[in-house]
N, C-alpha and C positions, 0 to 999 in steps of 0.2 A: 647679543647675549642679554638675557634678562637677569636682573638681580632677584634672588629668591626672596620670598616673603619672610621678613625678619622674624616674625613670630614663630615660624617653623624651622628656620635655619639653625642648625647646630654645627659648629666647626670644631674639629680637633686640630689644634695647631701645635706642631712639634718644633722645638728650637734647641740648639745646643748652647744657647746663651742664657745663663742665669740672670744676667743684667736685664735682658729683654723680658724674660718671664717675671722676675720680681718687679721690674719697673711697671709693667702693665697690671699686675695683680696686687701689688703691695704699695707702691710708692706714688703712682700717678695721681691719686686723689689729693695727696698732700702737695705735690708739685703744682697741680692746677690751683689749689686753694692759696698757695704761696706765690702766685704769679710766675710759675715755671722756674722756681728757685728751689734748691735742695734745703734740707734742714740746716745746713751750714751757710745758707744765704748765697750760695754760688749758683750761677745759671745752670739749668739742666742741660746736659750735653744732648745735642740733636733734638732740641725741643720742637723744631719744625716737623720732624718725623713723628714724635710722640703726639703732637697735636693732630696729625692725620690719622694715626692709629687709634687714638682715644675714642672718637665717636663710632668707629667701626667695631671696636670691642664691645661697646654698649648696644649697638644696633643688633648684633648677632649674639647667640649663646656660644661663646668661645670657651673651650676648655684648653688651657695651656699645659703642655707636657714637655718636660725637659729630658733630653738624652745627652749622654756624654759624647762630645765630638770625636770623630776619628776612631770610633769604637766598633765599626762594622754595621751600624744601623743602615739598612739599605736606602731609606728615604733621606737620611742625613748625608750619606755619601753622594747621592744624586744631587742634592742641593749644593754641596760643596763643588761638585764638578760643574754644575750649571753656573755658579758664581765665578769660578775660576775661568771658565770659557768666556763668560761675558767680559771679565776684566781683560783677558787676552785680546779679544776682538776690539774692545774699546781702545787699547793701546795701539792697535794696528790702524785705526782710523786717523787720518790726518786732522790736525786741529783746524777748525773752521772759524773764521771771523764773522760772528753772527751780526756784527754791527752793519755789515754791508749787504745783508739779505733784505730783499724787498718783498 
């Protein structure tokens, strides 16, 4: 798969999380400036994930759109089902001891 040319790529990203939408559109610049700490000097939760999302959000023209969860939005309902199915499958997989892999 090819990554689209970032100058032409526009992404409409829908989320049911105001935390994610506000985090990436309002708070992330401050977090980055403050060494991934909140205005209360507490570590930003999931900073490892924010650090991955941050450059992607600037590489592409992303429009963030919030929808109320469990409100009948078809795409949000599908995302919930995919996430639930993935969690279920993960719980069915026996734990592996990765230390013994060669």
